[in-house]
C-alpha positions in Angstrom: 72.6 95.8 12.4 69.3 97.6 11.3 65.3 96.2 11.1 62.8 97.0 9.7 59.2 95.8 9.7 56.5 95.2 7.3 53.0 94.9 7.7 51.4 92.2 5.3 49.7 89.8 3.5 51.6 86.7 4.1 49.4 84.3 6.1 50.4 81.2 6.1 53.2 78.4 5.7 52.6 77.8 2.2 53.5 82.1 1.5 56.5 82.0 3.8 57.4 78.7 1.2 56.4 81.2 -1.5 58.3 84.5 -0.7 61.3 83.1 0.6 63.7 82.8 -2.6 62.7 86.8 -3.1 64.1 87.8 0.7 67.0 84.7 0.6 68.6 86.0 -2.8 68.6 90.1 -1.1 71.8 91.4 0.1 72.6 92.0 3.6 69.8 90.7 5.1 70.9 88.7 8.0 67.2 87.1 8.8 63.7 87.8 9.1 60.2 86.2 9.9 56.9 86.4 9.6 54.5 86.5 13.1 51.2 85.0 11.2 49.8 85.0 14.3 49.7 88.4 14.9 46.7 90.4 12.5 49.2 92.6 10.4 51.1 89.5 9.8 54.1 91.5 10.8 57.3 90.6 8.8 60.8 91.8 10.6 63.7 91.8 8.9 67.4 92.5 10.0 70.5 93.5 8.5 73.0 95.8 7.4 72.3 98.0 4.6 68.8 97.0 4.0 66.0 99.1 1.9 62.6 99.3 2.6 61.6 99.7 -0.9 64.0 97.0 -2.3 62.3 94.7 0.3 58.7 95.4 -0.2 59.3 95.2 -3.9 60.3 91.4 -3.5 57.9 90.9 -1.7 55.6 92.0 -4.4 57.3 90.6 -7.2 56.6 87.5 -5.0 52.6 88.3 -5.0 52.1 89.4 -1.6 51.8 93.1 -0.4 54.1 95.0 2.4 53.5 98.0 3.8 56.7 99.2 6.4 55.7 99.6 9.8 56.7 103.1 11.5 
């Protein structure tokens, strides 16, 4: 299983609710969570065959920014 992390602008429960449909429809994602308590609002995505650019685009389509963390 792969794990990808992103710095995001997802900062509250309402934001998580808004991005949920976009992330849940992506293939290969087994789980995801956003740590809204952290300053960088880190999104952690776990799955098989997941692609950082596809995830980033899905988040941006939902109205938020995401930057892969290295």
